[in-house]
C-alpha positions in Angstrom: 9.1 -14.8 -10.3 5.6 -16.4 -10.2 3.4 -16.4 -7.1 0.1 -17.9 -6.0 -1.8 -15.8 -3.5 -4.8 -16.8 -1.4 -6.4 -14.1 0.7 -9.2 -15.0 3.1 -11.4 -12.5 4.9 -14.1 -13.8 7.3 -16.6 -11.4 8.9 -18.6 -12.7 11.9 -21.5 -10.8 13.2 -23.0 -10.8 16.7 -26.4 -11.5 15.2 -28.0 -11.8 11.8 -27.4 -8.9 9.4 -29.0 -8.2 6.0 -28.7 -6.0 3.0 -25.0 -6.1 2.9 -23.3 -4.0 0.2 -19.5 -4.5 -0.2 -16.6 -3.3 -2.3 -13.3 -5.2 -2.5 -9.9 -4.1 -3.9 -8.1 -7.4 -3.9 -7.2 -8.1 -7.6 -3.5 -7.5 -8.3 -2.6 -5.0 -11.0 -1.2 -5.7 -14.4 1.4 -3.3 -15.7 4.9 -3.3 -17.4 6.5 -5.2 -14.5 3.6 -7.3 -13.2 1.1 -9.6 -14.9 -2.0 -11.2 -13.4 -2.2 -14.7 -14.9 -5.4 -15.8 -13.1 -7.7 -14.4 -10.5 -11.0 -15.5 -9.0 -13.3 -14.5 -6.1 -15.3 -16.9 -3.9 -18.0 -15.3 -1.7 -20.2 -17.0 0.9 -23.1 -16.4 1.0 -22.9 -16.7 -2.8 -23.0 -13.5 -4.7 -22.0 -12.2 -8.2 -19.5 -9.3 -8.4 -19.5 -6.3 -10.7 -16.1 -4.9 -11.5 -14.9 -1.4 -12.4 -11.6 0.6 -12.4 -11.5 3.5 -9.9 -9.9 6.9 -10.2 -6.5 5.6 -9.2 -6.5 2.6 -11.6 -7.4 0.0 -9.0 -9.8 -2.9 -9.7 -12.9 -2.7 -7.6 -15.4 -5.5 -7.2 -18.9 -4.7 -5.8 -21.4 -7.3 -4.6 -24.7 -7.3 -2.7 -26.1 -9.9 -0.4 -29.9 -9.4 0.2 -30.6 -12.3 2.5 -29.8 -12.5 6.3 -26.5 -14.0 7.2 -24.3 -14.4 10.3 -21.0 -14.4 8.5 -19.4 -13.2 5.3 -16.5 -15.0 3.7 -14.5 -13.6 0.9 -11.6 -15.6 -0.6 -9.5 -14.4 -3.6 -7.0 -16.5 -5.4 -4.4 -15.1 -7.8 -1.4 -16.1 -9.8 0.9 -13.3 -10.6 4.2 -13.0 -12.5 6.7 -10.3 -11.6 9.9 -9.2 -13.4 11.8 -6.2 -12.0 15.4 -5.1 -11.8 16.9 -3.1 -8.9 18.1 0.3 -10.2 17.1 3.2 -7.9 20.4 3.1 -5.9 22.2 3.3 -9.3 20.4 6.3 -10.6 22.2 9.6 -10.9 19.8 12.5 -10.7 20.8 14.4 -13.8 20.3 18.1 -14.7 17.6 17.0 -17.3 15.7 15.1 -14.6 16.0 18.1 -12.2 14.6 20.4 -14.9 11.6 18.2 -15.3 11.2 17.7 -11.5 11.0 21.5 -10.8 8.8 22.3 -13.8 5.3 23.6 -13.3 3.9 20.9 -15.6 5.4 18.1 -13.5 4.0 19.7 -10.3 0.5 20.1 -11.8 0.4 16.5 -13.3 1.2 14.9 -9.9 -0.6 17.3 -7.7 -2.8 14.6 -6.2 0.3 12.9 -4.9 1.8 16.1 -3.5 -1.1 17.2 -1.2 -1.4 16.0 2.4 -4.3 13.9 3.4 -5.8 13.2 6.9 -3.7 9.9 7.1 -0.5 11.6 5.9 -0.6 14.7 8.1 2.5 15.6 10.2 3.0 18.7 12.2 5.7 21.1 10.9 7.9 20.3 13.9 7.6 16.6 13.2 8.6 17.1 9.6 11.5 19.3 10.6 12.7 16.6 13.1 12.7 14.0 10.4 14.2 16.1 7.6 16.9 17.5 9.9 18.1 13.9 10.6 17.8 12.8 6.9 19.6 15.7 5.3 19.5 17.6 2.0 16.3 17.0 -0.1 17.7 18.6 -3.3 18.5 15.2 -4.8 15.0 13.5 -4.6 16.4 10.0 -5.3 19.0 10.1 -2.6 16.7 11.8 -0.2 14.0 9.2 -0.7 16.5 6.4 -0.1 17.9 8.1 3.0 14.4 8.8 4.4 13.5 5.1 3.9 16.5 4.0 5.9 16.0 6.6 8.6 12.3 5.6 9.2 13.3 1.9 9.2 15.9 2.6 11.9 13.6 4.9 13.9 10.3 3.0 14.1 9.8 -0.3 15.8 7.5 -2.7 14.0 4.7 -3.4 16.5 1.3 -4.8 15.4 -0.4 -3.7 18.7 0.8 -0.1 18.8 -1.6 1.4 16.2 -4.9 0.6 14.4 -6.3 1.0 10.9 -7.4 4.6 11.6 -4.1 5.9 13.1 -2.7 9.0 11.4 0.9 9.8 10.7 1.1 12.5 13.4 -0.2 10.1 16.0 2.2 7.2 15.2 5.4 9.1 14.8 5.8 10.3 18.4 5.6 6.7 19.7 8.1 5.4 17.1 6.0 2.2 16.8 3.6 0.9 14.2 3.0 -1.3 11.2 3.7 -1.0 7.5 0.7 1.4 7.0 2.3 3.8 9.6 5.7 3.6 8.0 4.2 4.4 4.6 2.0 7.3 5.8 4.9 9.0 7.6 7.2 8.6 4.6 4.5 10.0 2.3 4.0 13.0 4.5 7.7 13.9 4.5 8.2 13.3 0.7 5.3 15.4 -0.2 6.4 18.2 2.1 9.6 18.4 0.0 7.7 18.5 -3.3 8.4 14.8 -4.2 5.3 13.1 -5.7 4.6 9.9 -3.8 1.8 7.4 -3.5 0.6 4.7 -1.2 0.8 1.1 -2.4 -1.1 -1.9 -0.9 -0.3 -5.4 -1.8 1.4 -8.6 -0.7 4.9 -9.5 0.4 6.7 -12.8 -0.2 9.1 -13.4 2.6 10.1 -17.0 2.0 11.4 -19.4 4.6 14.6 -17.6 5.6 13.9 -13.9 4.9 14.3 -11.1 7.4 11.4 -9.2 5.8 8.3 -8.4 7.8 4.8 -7.6 6.8 3.4 -10.8 5.3 0.7 -11.7 7.9 -1.9 -9.7 5.9 -1.7 -7.1 3.1 1.5 -5.1 3.1 2.0 -1.4 2.4 4.9 0.6 0.9 5.5 3.8 -1.0 6.2 4.7 -4.7 8.1 7.8 -5.7 7.8 9.4 -9.1 11.2 9.9 -10.6 11.4 11.9 -13.9 12.4 9.8 -16.8 12.1 6.6 -14.8 8.5 6.4 -13.5 7.1 5.1 -10.2 9.7 3.4 -8.1 8.7 1.4 -5.0 10.4 1.8 -1.6 9.5 -0.3 1.5 10.4 1.6 4.7 9.2 -1.2 6.9 12.1 -3.4 5.5 14.4 -0.7 4.1 14.4 -2.3 0.6 13.3 -1.4 -2.9 9.9 -3.0 -3.8 11.0 -5.5 -6.4 10.2 -9.1 -7.2 8.9 -9.9 -3.7 6.4 -7.1 -3.6 3.0 -7.8 -5.4 1.1 -4.7 -6.1 -2.7 -4.6 -5.7 -3.8 -1.0 -5.2 -2.3 2.5 -5.3 -3.7 5.8 -4.1 -3.0 8.9 -1.9 -3.2 6.9 1.3 -4.8 3.8 2.9 -8.3 5.2 2.4 -8.0 5.0 -1.4 -6.9 1.3 -1.4 -8.8 -0.2 1.6 -9.1 -3.9 0.7 -12.7 -4.3 1.9 -15.4 -1.7 2.5 -19.0 -2.2 3.1 -22.3 -1.3 4.8 -24.9 -3.5 6.4 -27.8 -3.5 8.8 -27.1 -5.3 12.1 -24.8 -5.4 15.1 -21.1 -5.5 15.7 -18.6 -7.6 13.7 -15.2 -9.2 13.9 -12.8 -9.8 11.1 -10.3 -12.6 10.6 -7.7 -12.2 7.8 -5.4 -14.8 6.5 -2.9 -14.3 3.6 -0.8 -17.0 2.0 1.8 -16.2 -0.7 3.5 -19.1 -2.3 6.4 -19.0 -4.8 5.6 -21.4 -7.6 8.3 -20.4 -10.1 11.6 -18.4 -10.0 
């Protein structure tokens, strides 16, 4: 599958601002299942970017705008090829996998993805409520799939119910939220059961007749580390494996590690308009 993605962010300020320093994480990743064929960034007012790879393996572009400006427009255009095969539901969690999973070395290696963060914090009674409904966590593969299905059934997708700073313990009682909330709650439960899991930010292709949701802006889902297999994507918002329709941009412990745009400036308040278009150009 080959996709063309255009992502537009427009910041409008209530008055002139200056000395704007910004970081963007909008370049898709290249790995064994996904390949970036082309990528470019267009910034207005014009600015050059400097790129580096962060601690989590994400592409970060930094740029500085010294002159006064009333708006900032960042447009990224990418062409990405993806080739994945569904397999998680077919995996049998073997004794060899179990031995690796419960080893001290495995735990230490993925410790960053086992610790709770401010975004992924749930109270013990909230975790007990969820795990009591999901069932036995001794098979991490089955538990992850069952948890994804349970959260999909339990939470109503509502773009007005939460905001970008909402934490898992705040969104769960309301049973409403967006993809970010589904992902943070799922991460909290997985990590509480010793299952390494990370947050994924990217794009979702829904097509003309798909029942998938989450394509209005960047999408979020979860990846679980399965011994002998690697990172496997699960999308609790849609109760599906993250396969050919999921385009990966950033991974980290939670949203804070993969925020698409971060910046500081001198001036007043701002508003942000976001538009994302994902087009299938080749199957």
